[in-house]
C-alpha positions in Angstrom: 0.0 0.0 0.0 1.3 3.4 -0.9 1.0 5.6 2.2 1.4 8.8 0.3 -2.3 8.8 -0.6 -3.6 7.4 2.7 -4.8 9.0 5.9 -1.6 8.8 7.9 -1.5 9.0 11.7 1.7 9.6 13.7 2.2 8.6 17.3 5.3 8.7 19.4 6.5 7.4 22.7 9.3 5.4 24.4 10.4 1.8 24.6 12.7 -0.3 26.6 14.7 -3.0 24.9 16.5 -6.0 26.2 18.9 -7.7 23.8 20.3 -11.1 24.6 23.1 -12.8 22.7 22.0 -16.1 21.0 24.3 -18.7 19.6 25.1 -17.7 16.1 24.9 -20.3 13.3 27.6 -18.6 11.1 31.1 -17.4 12.1 32.6 -14.3 10.6 36.0 -14.4 8.8 38.3 -11.6 7.6 37.7 -9.4 10.6 33.9 -9.7 10.5 31.9 -10.3 13.7 28.6 -12.0 12.9 26.0 -11.9 15.7 22.5 -13.1 16.6 20.4 -11.7 19.4 16.9 -12.0 20.7 14.8 -8.8 21.2 12.3 -8.1 23.9 10.7 -4.7 23.9 8.1 -2.9 26.0 6.4 0.1 24.3 4.8 3.0 26.1 2.5 5.6 24.6 -0.2 5.3 21.9 1.7 2.1 20.9 1.4 0.1 24.1 2.5 -3.5 24.4 5.4 -5.9 23.9 7.3 -7.2 21.0 9.7 -10.1 20.6 12.0 -11.0 17.8 15.4 -11.8 16.5 18.3 -9.8 15.0 21.2 -10.7 12.9 24.2 -8.3 12.7 27.6 -7.9 11.1 30.2 -5.7 12.5 33.2 -4.9 10.3 36.8 -4.5 11.5 36.5 -0.8 10.9 34.8 0.9 13.9 31.5 2.5 13.1 30.6 0.3 10.1 28.0 -2.4 10.6 24.7 -3.7 9.5 21.7 -5.6 10.9 18.3 -7.0 10.0 15.6 -8.0 12.5 12.0 -9.2 12.7 9.8 -8.5 15.7 6.1 -9.1 16.4 4.3 -6.5 18.4 1.3 -7.5 20.5 -0.8 -4.9 22.3 -2.7 -1.7 21.5 -2.3 1.0 19.0 -4.4 4.1 19.7 -6.7 1.8 21.8 -7.1 -0.9 19.1 -6.0 -4.4 20.2 -4.0 -6.6 17.9 -0.6 -7.5 16.6 1.7 -6.8 13.6 5.2 -7.6 12.5 8.0 -5.0 11.9 11.0 -5.7 9.7 14.2 -3.8 10.3 17.1 -2.9 8.0 20.0 -0.9 9.4 23.3 0.2 8.0 26.1 2.2 9.8 28.8 3.8 7.7 31.6 5.5 9.6 29.2 6.1 12.5 26.3 7.5 10.4 23.1 5.4 10.8 20.5 4.6 8.1 17.6 2.7 9.6 14.4 1.5 8.0 11.6 -0.2 9.9 8.4 -1.1 8.1 5.2 -3.1 8.9 5.2 -6.3 6.9 2.1 -6.1 4.6 -0.8 -8.2 5.8 0.8 -9.0 9.1 -1.8 -7.0 11.1 -4.2 -9.1 13.1 -7.2 -8.4 15.4 -8.3 -4.8 15.3 -5.0 -4.0 13.6 -5.9 -6.0 10.4 -5.0 -3.8 7.4 -2.2 -1.9 9.2 0.5 -0.3 7.1 3.3 1.8 8.5 6.9 2.6 9.3 8.8 3.5 12.4 11.7 5.8 13.2 13.8 5.2 16.2 16.1 7.6 18.1 18.2 7.2 21.1 19.0 10.1 23.4 21.0 9.8 26.6 20.3 6.1 26.7 16.5 6.5 26.3 14.8 4.9 23.2 12.1 6.9 21.4 9.8 5.8 18.5 7.7 7.7 16.0 5.2 5.4 14.3 3.5 6.6 11.1 0.7 4.4 10.0 -2.6 4.0 8.1 -5.3 1.3 7.9 -6.3 -0.2 4.6 -9.8 0.8 3.6 -12.2 -2.1 3.5 -13.3 -2.7 -0.1 -17.0 -2.1 -0.8 -19.0 -5.3 -1.5 -20.1 -5.7 -5.1 
């Protein structure tokens, strides 16, 4: 769904995250450090609930250059609507400069969040994690 033509709602808040190393399947070579972690988050604000998922990362021998991908499933409330959805992460760091993209996997919304589309921005200030979630709900099609 193209969110440029949809009614977009933006909400923001904070979250706490717990990362736990998990045994990695692959081992890096040539100065690469490959990692695997579990995610456990608690969201506060208009997005209220928990998410769990997994992250794969690669850190290069050059400090400040790395990448990661992750999948997490949120369960809770969004603006009072109960349900769940899945977020996909794609992050790249080049010489300490971050580029991060988080997007709701299409058709992953369930419960009252069925039809959810959106993306999330994350910032970290003084150790506190903040989110801004921009989303829309797919319009139900008219019966023929």
